[in-house]
C-alpha positions in Angstrom: 0.0 0.0 0.0 2.9 2.4 0.8 3.9 2.3 -2.9 0.6 3.3 -4.3 0.6 6.9 -5.8 -1.5 9.5 -4.1 -4.4 11.3 -5.7 -2.2 14.3 -6.1 0.5 12.3 -7.8 -2.0 10.8 -10.2 -3.5 14.2 -11.0 0.0 15.6 -11.6 0.9 12.7 -13.9 -2.3 13.2 -15.9 -1.6 16.9 -16.3 2.0 16.2 -17.5 0.7 13.6 -20.0 -2.0 16.0 -21.3 0.6 18.7 -22.1 3.2 16.3 -23.4 0.8 14.4 -25.7 -0.2 17.4 -27.8 3.2 18.0 -29.5 4.0 14.3 -29.4 0.7 13.5 -31.3 1.6 16.1 -33.9 5.1 14.6 -34.3 3.9 10.9 -34.4 1.1 11.6 -36.9 3.5 13.4 -39.3 6.2 10.7 -39.1 3.6 7.8 -39.3 1.9 9.3 -42.4 5.1 10.0 -44.2 6.8 6.6 -43.6 3.7 4.4 -44.0 3.0 6.0 -47.4 6.6 5.7 -48.5 6.5 2.0 -47.5 3.3 1.4 -49.4 4.7 3.1 -52.5 8.2 1.7 -52.5 7.9 -1.8 -51.0 4.3 -3.0 -51.6 1.7 -3.1 -54.3 -0.7 -1.0 -52.3 0.4 2.3 -53.8 -3.2 3.0 -54.9 -4.0 3.6 -51.2 -1.5 6.5 -51.2 -3.1 7.8 -54.5 -6.5 7.7 -52.8 -5.2 9.6 -49.8 -3.6 12.3 -52.0 -6.8 12.5 -54.1 -8.8 13.1 -51.0 -6.3 15.6 -49.8 -6.6 17.6 -53.0 -10.4 17.4 -52.9 -10.5 18.5 -49.3 -7.7 21.1 -49.6 -9.8 24.2 -49.1 -11.7 22.9 -46.0 -9.4 24.7 -43.5 -10.3 27.9 -45.3 -14.0 27.1 -45.3 -14.7 26.9 -41.6 -12.8 23.6 -41.0 -14.4 20.5 -39.4 -15.1 21.2 -35.7 -15.8 18.1 -33.6 -17.4 19.2 -30.3 -16.7 15.9 -28.6 -13.0 16.3 -29.2 -13.0 19.9 -27.8 -14.8 18.5 -24.7 -12.3 15.7 -24.0 -11.5 15.5 -20.2 -7.9 15.5 -21.3 -8.0 19.2 -22.0 -9.1 20.0 -18.5 -5.9 18.3 -17.2 -4.0 20.3 -19.9 -5.4 23.6 -18.5 -4.8 22.5 -14.9 -1.1 21.8 -15.5 -0.2 25.5 -15.5 -3.0 26.4 -14.5 -4.6 28.5 -17.2 -7.3 31.1 -16.4 -9.5 33.1 -18.8 -11.0 36.3 -17.6 -13.2 38.8 -19.5 -13.6 42.5 -18.6 -16.7 43.0 -20.7 -19.6 40.8 -22.0 -19.4 39.9 -25.7 -22.6 40.0 -27.6 -23.3 37.1 -30.0 -25.0 39.5 -32.4 -21.6 40.5 -33.9 -18.5 38.9 -35.2 -15.1 39.7 -33.6 -11.4 39.4 -34.1 -9.7 38.6 -30.8 -6.0 39.7 -31.0 -3.8 37.7 -28.7 -0.5 38.7 -27.1 2.2 37.4 -26.6 2.7 34.4 -28.9 5.1 32.7 -26.5 7.2 29.8 -27.6 4.4 27.3 -28.3 1.3 29.3 -27.5 0.1 27.0 -24.8 -2.4 29.4 -23.3 -4.1 30.2 -26.6 -4.5 26.6 -27.5 -5.9 25.5 -24.1 -8.3 28.4 -23.8 -9.7 28.6 -27.3 -9.0 25.4 -29.2 -10.4 23.3 -26.4 -13.3 23.6 -23.9 -11.0 22.8 -21.0 -11.9 26.2 -19.3 -15.6 26.1 -20.3 -15.2 28.8 -23.0 -18.9 28.3 -23.9 -19.9 29.4 -20.4 -17.6 32.3 -20.2 -18.6 33.6 -23.7 -22.2 32.2 -24.2 -23.3 32.2 -27.8 -19.7 32.8 -29.2 -17.9 30.3 -31.4 -14.1 30.5 -31.3 -12.0 29.8 -34.4 -8.3 29.6 -33.6 -6.4 30.6 -36.8 -2.9 29.1 -37.5 -0.4 28.5 -40.2 -1.5 26.6 -43.3 1.4 24.1 -42.8 -0.7 22.3 -40.1 -3.1 21.3 -42.8 -0.7 19.8 -45.3 -0.5 16.4 -43.7 -3.5 13.9 -43.8 -4.8 12.9 -40.4 -2.9 15.8 -38.7 -5.1 18.3 -40.5 -8.2 16.5 -39.3 -7.0 16.3 -35.7 -6.2 20.1 -35.8 -9.5 21.0 -37.5 -11.4 19.0 -34.9 -10.5 21.6 -32.3 -12.2 24.3 -34.4 -8.8 25.5 -35.8 -8.7 27.0 -39.3 -6.2 28.6 -41.6 -5.1 32.2 -40.9 -5.2 33.0 -44.6 -7.2 36.0 -45.9 -9.7 33.8 -47.7 -10.3 31.9 -44.5 -11.0 35.0 -42.5 -13.2 36.4 -45.2 -15.3 33.2 -45.2 -15.7 33.1 -41.4 -16.7 36.7 -41.3 -19.3 36.5 -44.1 -20.6 32.9 -44.3 -21.0 31.7 -40.7 -23.6 34.2 -39.5 -22.8 36.1 -36.2 -21.3 35.1 -32.9 -18.0 34.1 -34.4 -14.7 35.0 -32.7 -11.5 34.7 -34.8 -8.5 34.1 -32.6 -5.3 35.6 -34.1 -1.9 35.6 -32.4 -0.5 38.4 -34.5 3.1 38.3 -33.2 3.5 34.8 -34.8 6.7 32.8 -34.7 8.8 36.0 -35.1 7.8 36.8 -31.5 9.4 33.6 -30.1 12.8 35.3 -29.8 11.3 37.7 -27.2 9.6 34.9 -25.2 11.8 35.1 -22.1 10.7 35.1 -18.4 9.9 38.7 -17.5 9.7 39.9 -21.1 6.9 42.2 -22.3 8.1 42.8 -25.8 5.6 42.3 -28.6 6.0 42.1 -32.4 3.2 44.5 -33.5 4.5 47.7 -35.0 4.3 46.4 -38.6 1.5 43.9 -38.1 -1.4 45.7 -39.7 -3.2 42.9 -41.7 -5.6 42.2 -38.8 -6.6 45.8 -38.7 -7.2 45.9 -42.4 -9.3 42.8 -42.2 -11.4 44.2 -39.4 -12.0 47.4 -41.3 -13.0 45.5 -44.5 -15.7 43.7 -42.6 -16.5 46.3 -40.0 -16.0 44.0 -37.0 -14.6 45.0 -33.6 -11.1 44.1 -32.5 -10.7 42.7 -29.0 -7.3 43.0 -27.3 -6.2 40.0 -25.1 -3.0 39.6 -23.1 -1.8 36.4 -21.5 0.1 37.3 -18.3 2.6 34.5 -17.8 2.8 33.0 -21.3 6.3 34.4 -21.9 7.5 32.8 -18.6 6.7 29.2 -19.7 10.2 28.6 -21.2 13.7 29.8 -20.8 16.1 30.4 -23.7 19.8 30.1 -24.3 21.0 33.4 -25.7 23.9 32.9 -28.0 26.8 35.4 -28.2 25.7 38.4 -30.4 27.6 38.2 -33.7 28.7 34.6 -33.1 28.2 31.8 -35.6 25.0 30.5 -34.1 23.5 34.0 -33.6 24.3 34.8 -37.3 22.6 31.6 -38.4 19.6 32.5 -36.3 19.3 35.9 -38.0 19.9 34.5 -41.5 17.3 31.8 -40.9 14.8 34.4 -39.7 15.5 36.6 -42.8 14.8 33.6 -45.1 11.6 32.1 -43.6 10.5 34.7 -41.0 10.9 32.1 -38.2 13.4 32.6 -35.4 15.0 29.3 -34.4 15.4 29.9 -30.6 17.1 27.4 -28.3 14.3 27.1 -25.7 14.0 24.7 -22.7 11.7 24.1 -19.8 11.3 21.3 -17.3 11.3 17.6 -17.6 8.9 15.0 -16.3 9.9 15.6 -12.7 9.5 19.0 -11.2 13.2 20.0 -10.9 14.5 18.4 -14.0 15.5 19.9 -17.4 13.4 19.2 -20.5 11.0 20.6 -23.1 7.8 20.6 -21.1 6.7 24.2 -20.1 7.2 25.3 -16.6 4.1 24.8 -14.5 3.5 28.5 -14.0 0.1 30.2 -13.9 -1.1 31.9 -17.1 -4.0 34.3 -16.9 -5.5 35.8 -20.1 -7.4 39.1 -19.8 -9.8 39.7 -22.6 -10.4 43.4 -23.0 -13.2 45.6 -24.3 -14.2 45.3 -28.0 -12.9 48.2 -30.1 -15.6 49.1 -32.7 -14.3 49.7 -36.2 -16.2 51.2 -39.2 -16.7 49.1 -42.3 -14.4 50.4 -45.1 -14.1 47.9 -48.0 -10.8 49.4 -49.3 -9.2 51.2 -46.4 -6.2 53.4 -47.2 -2.8 52.9 -45.5 -3.5 56.1 -43.4 -6.8 54.7 -42.2 -5.2 51.4 -41.3 -2.4 53.2 -39.4 -5.0 55.3 -37.5 -6.9 52.3 -36.2 -3.7 50.3 -35.6 -2.7 53.1 -33.3 -6.1 53.1 -31.5 -5.8 49.3 -31.1 -2.2 49.6 -29.7 -3.4 52.3 -27.2 -6.3 50.0 -26.1 -3.8 47.1 -25.6 -1.4 49.2 -23.6 -4.3 50.4 -21.4 -5.4 46.8 -20.8 -1.8 45.7 -19.9 -1.3 48.7 -17.6 -4.6 48.2 -15.8 -3.8 44.6 -14.8 0.0 44.2 -14.8 0.6 44.7 -11.1 -1.8 41.9 -10.3 0.7 39.4 -12.0 4.0 40.6 -10.5 4.9 43.2 -13.1 6.1 46.4 -11.7 4.2 49.6 -12.2 7.0 51.1 -14.2 7.4 48.3 -16.7 5.7 48.9 -20.0 4.9 47.1 -23.2 7.7 47.2 -25.7 6.3 47.3 -29.3 8.7 46.3 -32.1 
């Protein structure tokens, strides 16, 4: 009896598994699909199976840009509750959101792996439907997640869609009202700033979300996840050194910064790639109404981008001291 794990140990193990299985599932699905199909084509006579899979992929290619294939039962898996409890994650709103409109929720910061945005909006682990009744969230992500069979279906089951312009146009015009598009505008370029204590955001030249909101006349909602940047540490290479030059070259080529991040292992005080078990609280601000302008000028976009940035700074300043950030520390916009 003395060797039986306690309820607390079992709960911790379930939480670690819930967080670990998500990137592991992505990796295993990609590897399995690639190698199984290579095997079928090269070593067996079942190559028509691969042809059928590719034919279906071509036929279904536009689905991530047409609202995806949400599976409510997948979003409601008990597993996601353990995922959210690992940190834990919290989702707080400052204002009620009416289901009579559509919205673009703009999320900051991206973090290394966007754990908070996934747990809060791509699952129902925090009972999103109770916090925002009548609102349907659509997490928007890179199109690369939809290139691989099976993986694309797993990703779409969470309500995730492509972040392309045609995808956003479709969701804002063909799905009625009550839709909330979740956009993490800093993207992978923001990973390099995801360090404990950092409040640096990639936003200065990110204006596409403002233009999209103006074209459809939908409000922008600022959201800030306090603690997301603290989930991993990074090894900072010597400025101007070989590795640092490679990082900058790679970023200039593909707009992705290859950071050397690390967190904890399977035990609490070990080193590994699991995120630190630190609380992350997302504050969802007040909707910022925008007029409908089908072809907004650059000056108009810049005007409303500035208004959005001001609203985000105000949201951050109102809540920062509650989460251990000093009164004098400000958002740094790059």
